[in-house]
C-alpha positions in Angstrom: -11.4 9.9 -16.9 -10.4 6.9 -18.1 -7.6 6.9 -20.0 -6.2 3.4 -21.8 -2.6 2.9 -21.1 -2.5 0.8 -24.0 -0.8 -2.0 -22.2 2.0 -4.3 -24.2 1.7 -7.2 -25.3 3.6 -10.8 -25.9 6.2 -10.1 -22.6 5.5 -12.2 -20.0 7.2 -9.9 -17.5 6.1 -6.9 -19.0 4.1 -4.7 -16.7 1.8 -2.4 -18.1 2.9 0.7 -18.8 0.7 4.1 -17.4 1.0 7.1 -19.3 0.5 11.0 -18.7 -3.2 11.4 -20.5 -4.1 14.1 -22.6 -7.0 15.7 -20.6 -8.0 18.5 -23.0 -7.0 18.5 -27.0 -4.5 21.3 -26.5 -2.6 19.8 -23.6 0.7 19.0 -24.5 2.4 18.7 -20.8 1.3 18.9 -17.0 2.4 18.7 -14.0 2.4 15.2 -11.7 0.4 16.8 -8.8 0.1 14.0 -6.1 0.6 10.4 -6.1 -2.7 8.7 -4.1 -1.4 5.0 -4.8 1.8 3.9 -3.9 4.2 1.0 -4.9 3.1 -2.5 -4.1 -0.8 -1.4 -3.9 -3.4 -3.3 -5.5 -5.5 -1.3 -8.1 -8.9 -2.3 -9.9 -10.9 -0.7 -12.5 -12.1 2.9 -11.6 -9.7 3.7 -8.4 -8.0 6.7 -8.5 -4.6 6.8 -9.1 -3.1 10.5 -9.2 -4.0 13.8 -9.5 -3.0 15.6 -12.5 -2.5 19.5 -12.7 -3.1 20.9 -17.0 -3.0 24.5 -17.5 -7.1 24.9 -16.4 -7.8 22.7 -13.4 -7.0 19.5 -11.3 -8.2 16.2 -12.3 -8.1 13.2 -11.3 -6.8 9.9 -13.1 -8.2 6.8 -12.8 -7.4 3.2 -13.2 -8.5 1.0 -16.3 -6.7 -2.2 -15.6 -6.7 -4.7 -12.1 -3.1 -5.4 -10.9 -0.1 -4.1 -8.6 1.5 -0.7 -8.7 5.2 -1.9 -9.3 7.0 1.2 -9.9 5.7 5.0 -9.4 8.2 6.0 -12.1 7.7 9.9 -12.0 7.9 11.6 -8.8 4.6 13.9 -7.3 5.3 17.2 -8.3 6.7 17.2 -11.1 6.1 19.7 -13.9 6.5 19.5 -17.1 5.4 15.9 -17.5 4.9 15.2 -21.5 1.9 13.4 -22.6 2.3 10.3 -23.4 5.5 10.1 -21.1 5.4 6.9 -19.1 4.4 7.7 -15.4 4.0 4.7 -13.9 4.0 0.5 -14.3 0.7 -1.8 -13.3 1.9 -5.9 -13.1 -1.7 -7.6 -14.6 -3.8 -8.9 -12.1 -3.0 -12.0 -14.0 0.7 -11.7 -15.2 3.7 -14.1 -13.6 5.6 -12.2 -10.7 8.1 -10.2 -12.4 11.7 -10.3 -10.7 12.4 -7.0 -9.0 15.2 -6.4 -10.7 13.2 -6.5 -13.9 10.9 -3.7 -12.3 14.1 -2.0 -11.0 15.3 -1.7 -14.7 11.8 0.0 -16.2 12.9 2.9 -18.4 13.0 6.3 -16.3 13.9 9.8 -17.3 16.5 11.1 -15.8 15.3 14.1 -15.6 12.2 15.1 -16.8 12.5 18.5 -17.6 16.0 18.1 -19.1 15.1 15.4 -21.7 12.7 16.1 -24.2 9.9 13.9 -25.0 8.1 13.2 -28.3 4.3 14.8 -28.1 1.6 12.3 -28.3 0.6 11.0 -31.8 -3.0 12.1 -30.8 -4.2 13.6 -27.8 -6.1 10.3 -25.5 -9.3 10.0 -25.1 -11.8 9.5 -22.0 -12.5 5.4 -22.1 -16.6 4.9 -21.5 -17.2 3.0 -18.4 -18.0 0.0 -19.1 -20.8 -1.5 -16.2 -20.7 -4.7 -17.3 -18.3 -7.2 -19.4 -18.0 -6.2 -22.9 -16.8 -7.9 -26.5 -12.8 -7.8 -26.2 -12.9 -6.4 -29.7 -12.6 -2.8 -29.9 -12.6 -2.2 -34.1 -9.2 -4.3 -34.9 -7.8 -3.8 -31.7 -8.6 -7.0 -29.2 -7.8 -6.2 -25.6 -6.0 -8.9 -23.8 -3.5 -9.4 -21.1 0.2 -10.5 -22.2 -0.1 -13.9 -21.0 -3.2 -14.6 -22.4 -2.4 -13.4 -25.6 1.1 -15.6 -25.1 -1.6 -18.4 -24.1 -4.0 -18.3 -26.8 -1.1 -18.3 -29.4 0.3 -21.3 -27.9 -3.0 -23.0 -27.8 -4.7 -22.6 -31.1 -7.0 -20.2 -29.6 -8.9 -17.0 -31.9 -9.3 -14.2 -29.7 -12.0 -12.5 -31.4 -13.9 -15.9 -30.6 -13.6 -14.9 -26.7 -15.4 -12.1 -24.4 -13.3 -11.2 -22.0 -14.6 -10.6 -18.0 -11.6 -8.2 -17.2 -11.6 -4.3 -16.9 -13.2 -3.1 -19.8 -13.7 -6.1 -21.4 -10.3 -7.2 -21.6 -9.0 -11.5 -21.9 -7.6 -12.5 -19.1 -6.6 -16.3 -18.7 -9.2 -17.6 -17.0 -11.3 -16.3 -20.2 -9.5 -19.2 -22.2 -10.9 -22.1 -20.2 -13.1 -23.9 -22.4 -12.5 -22.0 -25.6 -12.3 -23.6 -28.6 -8.9 -24.1 -30.2 -8.1 -24.4 -33.6 -5.5 -21.7 -36.1 -5.5 -18.7 -34.7 -5.7 -15.4 -36.8 -2.2 -14.0 -36.8 -3.1 -10.3 -34.8 -3.3 -7.5 -37.2 -0.5 -4.9 -37.0 -1.5 -1.9 -35.6 -2.0 1.0 -37.4 0.2 4.6 -36.6 -2.0 6.9 -35.8 -1.4 10.0 -38.1 1.0 12.3 -36.8 -0.9 15.8 -36.2 1.0 19.2 -38.3 2.6 20.9 -36.1 0.9 24.5 -35.6 3.6 27.1 -36.9 4.1 29.6 -33.8 5.9 32.6 -33.3 9.0 32.6 -31.4 8.6 33.6 -28.2 9.6 36.6 -26.7 12.4 36.6 -24.9 12.2 37.1 -21.6 14.4 38.8 -19.2 17.6 37.4 -17.8 17.4 38.7 -14.8 15.8 41.3 -12.6 17.5 43.7 -10.5 15.7 44.0 -7.3 16.8 46.3 -4.5 17.9 44.3 -1.7 16.0 46.6 0.9 12.4 46.4 -0.8 10.7 43.0 1.1 9.7 40.5 -1.6 9.3 36.7 -2.3 9.4 35.0 -5.8 6.1 32.9 -6.7 6.8 30.2 -9.2 4.3 30.4 -12.0 1.7 27.9 -12.3 0.8 26.1 -15.5 -2.4 27.8 -15.4 -0.5 31.0 -15.2 1.8 29.9 -17.9 -0.6 29.0 -20.5 -2.6 32.1 -20.0 0.9 33.9 -20.4 1.4 32.3 -23.5 -2.3 32.2 -24.8 -2.8 35.9 -24.3 0.4 37.3 -25.8 0.0 35.3 -28.7 -4.1 36.6 -29.1 -2.1 40.1 -29.1 0.6 39.3 -31.7 -1.2 37.4 -33.9 -4.7 38.4 -34.1 -4.4 42.8 -35.0 -7.8 43.6 -31.9 -9.9 46.8 -33.0 -12.0 48.0 -30.5 -15.8 49.4 -30.7 -16.8 50.9 -27.5 -21.0 51.7 -27.1 -22.9 53.1 -24.2 -26.2 51.2 -23.1 -29.1 52.3 -21.2 -29.5 49.7 -18.5 -33.0 50.8 -17.1 -35.5 48.6 -19.0 -33.3 45.7 -18.6 -33.0 46.0 -14.5 -36.2 46.5 -14.4 -37.5 43.2 -16.5 -34.9 41.5 -14.3 -36.8 42.5 -11.2 -40.2 41.1 -12.3 -38.8 38.3 -13.5 -36.9 37.6 -10.1 -40.6 37.9 -8.5 -42.0 35.6 -10.6 -38.8 33.0 -10.9 -38.5 33.1 -6.5 -40.5 30.2 -5.8 -38.5 28.1 -8.0 -35.1 29.5 -6.1 -33.8 30.5 -9.3 -32.3 34.5 -9.4 -31.0 36.2 -12.6 -28.6 38.4 -12.6 -27.7 41.1 -14.8 -25.0 39.2 -16.6 -27.3 36.3 -17.3 -29.4 38.6 -19.3 -26.0 40.0 -20.9 -25.2 36.6 -21.6 -28.6 35.7 -23.9 -28.3 39.5 -25.3 -24.9 38.8 -26.7 -25.8 35.2 -28.0 -29.0 36.3 -29.8 -27.0 39.6 -31.2 -24.3 37.2 -32.6 -27.6 34.8 -34.6 -28.7 38.3 -35.6 -24.9 39.0 -37.1 -23.5 35.9 -38.5 -20.6 37.4 -39.3 -19.8 38.3 -35.8 -20.0 34.4 -35.0 -16.9 33.0 -36.7 -13.7 31.7 -35.9 -10.1 32.7 -38.4 -8.5 29.5 -39.3 -5.7 30.3 -41.8 -7.4 30.2 -45.7 -10.6 29.4 -44.0 -13.4 31.0 -42.2 -15.2 29.2 -40.1 -19.1 30.4 -39.2 -21.3 29.0 -36.1 -24.4 28.2 -36.5 -25.5 28.6 -33.1 -23.9 30.8 -30.2 -21.7 29.2 -27.4 -20.6 31.8 -25.0 -17.7 31.5 -22.7 -18.1 33.5 -19.8 -14.9 34.8 -17.9 -14.7 33.4 -14.3 -11.7 34.2 -12.2 -10.7 31.5 -10.2 -7.7 31.5 -7.3 -4.3 31.7 -9.8 -6.3 32.4 -13.1 -9.0 32.9 -14.8 -11.2 30.2 -16.8 -13.7 30.5 -19.5 -16.6 28.3 -19.2 -19.5 27.8 -21.9 -23.3 28.0 -21.9 -23.4 26.3 -25.1 -26.7 27.2 -27.0 -27.2 30.3 -25.5 -29.0 31.7 -28.0 -32.0 28.9 -27.6 -32.2 28.6 -24.0 -34.3 31.1 -21.5 -32.9 33.2 -19.4 -33.6 30.7 -16.1 -31.8 28.1 -17.6 -28.8 30.1 -18.7 -28.9 31.6 -15.0 -28.9 28.1 -13.4 -26.1 26.8 -15.8 -23.8 29.6 -15.3 -24.0 29.2 -11.3 -23.1 25.5 -11.2 -20.7 26.2 -13.8 -18.9 29.0 -12.4 -19.0 27.4 -9.1 -17.5 24.2 -9.9 -15.0 26.2 -11.8 -13.4 27.8 -9.1 -13.4 24.2 -7.2 -11.5 23.0 -10.2 -14.1 20.7 -11.0 -14.9 20.8 -14.8 -15.2 19.1 -17.6 -12.3 20.1 -20.5 -15.8 20.0 -23.0 -17.1 22.2 -20.5 -14.6 25.3 -21.0 -13.1 24.4 -24.5 -15.0 25.4 -27.5 -17.1 28.3 -27.5 -18.1 31.0 -30.5 -17.6 34.0 -28.7 -16.5 35.2 -24.9 -18.1 37.6 -22.4 -16.1 39.6 -19.5 -18.3 41.7 -16.7 -16.0 43.2 -14.4 -18.8 45.6 -13.1 -19.1 44.1 -9.8 -15.6 45.7 -9.2 -16.7 48.7 -9.8 -14.5 49.0 -13.0 -16.5 51.4 -15.6 -14.7 50.6 -18.8 -12.0 47.9 -20.4 -10.5 46.5 -23.2 -10.8 42.3 -23.3 -8.0 40.0 -24.9 -9.4 38.0 -27.1 -9.8 34.1 -26.6 -8.5 32.4 -29.5 -9.5 30.5 -31.7 -12.9 33.1 -31.1 -12.6 36.2 -33.0 -14.5 38.4 -30.2 -15.3 39.0 -26.7 -17.4 41.8 -24.9 -16.1 43.8 -22.0 -19.1 44.9 -19.9 -18.3 47.7 -17.2 -20.7 48.6 -14.2 -23.8 49.8 -14.2 -24.0 53.9 -13.1 -26.0 56.6 -12.6 -25.2 58.9 -15.2 -26.2 61.9 -17.0 -28.0 61.0 -20.5 -30.0 62.3 -23.0 -33.6 60.8 -23.2 -36.1 61.9 -26.3 -33.8 65.1 -26.5 -33.8 66.2 -22.8 -30.9 65.9 -20.9 -31.8 63.4 -17.6 -30.1 60.8 -15.3 -30.4 57.0 -16.6 -28.2 53.9 -15.6 -25.6 53.7 -18.1 -23.0 50.8 -18.6 -20.3 51.1 -21.1 -19.6 47.7 -23.5 -16.7 47.4 -25.3 -16.1 44.6 -28.2 -12.5 43.2 -29.1 -12.8 42.2 -32.7 -10.3 40.1 -34.6 -9.8 42.5 -37.7 -8.4 39.5 -40.2 -11.9 38.2 -39.2 -14.2 40.7 -38.3 -14.2 44.0 -40.4 -14.9 47.4 -38.3 -18.4 48.0 -39.8 -19.1 44.0 -39.1 -18.5 44.8 -35.5 -20.3 47.5 -35.5 -23.4 46.2 -36.1 -22.9 43.7 -33.8 -22.4 46.3 -31.4 -25.6 48.2 -32.4 -27.6 44.5 -31.8 -26.5 44.3 -28.4 -27.3 47.8 -27.6 -30.6 47.4 -28.9 -31.5 43.6 -27.2 -30.0 45.0 -23.8 -32.0 48.7 -24.0 -35.5 46.7 -25.5 -35.0 43.5 -23.4 -38.5 42.0 -24.1 -36.9 41.4 -27.6 -34.3 38.9 -26.7 -37.3 36.9 -24.9 -39.4 36.4 -27.5 
């Protein structure tokens, strides 16, 4: 992921500041897990600089400028590094060498965890990779090294007329050779990004000051990962803010299991094998389109109604849980859903998902049937307004055509945000889900 460090301009000896990037829209801080470079190393655009642990995954941080690592401001392993905090300094590739003392005096937080850092004005956005030199101007902002800007001002060169050959189209000193001179335009003052309105949050529940543990009980104390902290916070907020209502149905699986077997026989030459969960994802997506009042999010004074069903699938990974998304599952075939779900689950366990692959979604499904769990309730994943909890399919006594028989039965429980979805509407979704699973050909039409 490439993050523009927004290099400062106008000072001969001022290095480029690398700042903690916002790797997701909700990220406020992260852990600088590991440095992949050391002070004095030369780096080029695209070189890996560090591994940053977010609440969901460990992601690699790439360089977008060339130069020398002048100083690693934040030590690896540091937790709670705020988005926008300076983590390293790079001396530009065409800058005059800065005195060692000047670099040593670079601003460095004495203690990251103790000194609060203001939140970034806006989450940093990933820059598109540039395979070839591009024009230096990007909107009203001209990308140029500090030395190039100073020389251009002295020679009366308009940087808007210069094509940059540096990383990402950045103008460097050599680009000024042969450039037309004249009255240079005064660079426009940068427009400050609007400060996002702070989201009102309830006071967090007070943690116990201490836990009394008997000395004769063997134990160990494990520090919470960033992911576990975020899971604890978000699920607590969900239970506190969203009044949950639970609706449960028993669903006969025999027809779906028979269809799955037939489909797998036809898909075997293509190397595709459908799971029961793949078909349940499809059933939930179609049900949400049939009952659109459940395909919503509560947003305070408004209700957001979605036009497609993006299903978040709960996947257990080491140390936590993540919900990769099958986008547009209502319109995708079950073979496509199976292929995509398998790929997302594998990359989720490897920590290789992109933020766009696990953020969003219109509803969730959590299946614990493979663990033998018969029935459970799930916590809604905000800002979504419902989640389907699926238990194991098992042989049970069941009434079929007014006669007691044995059938494969699965219990499903929907959790609904009662602020957005009334009980009767939630019941319609559960009925549609049950009908589609028990008559699966209907969701394939």
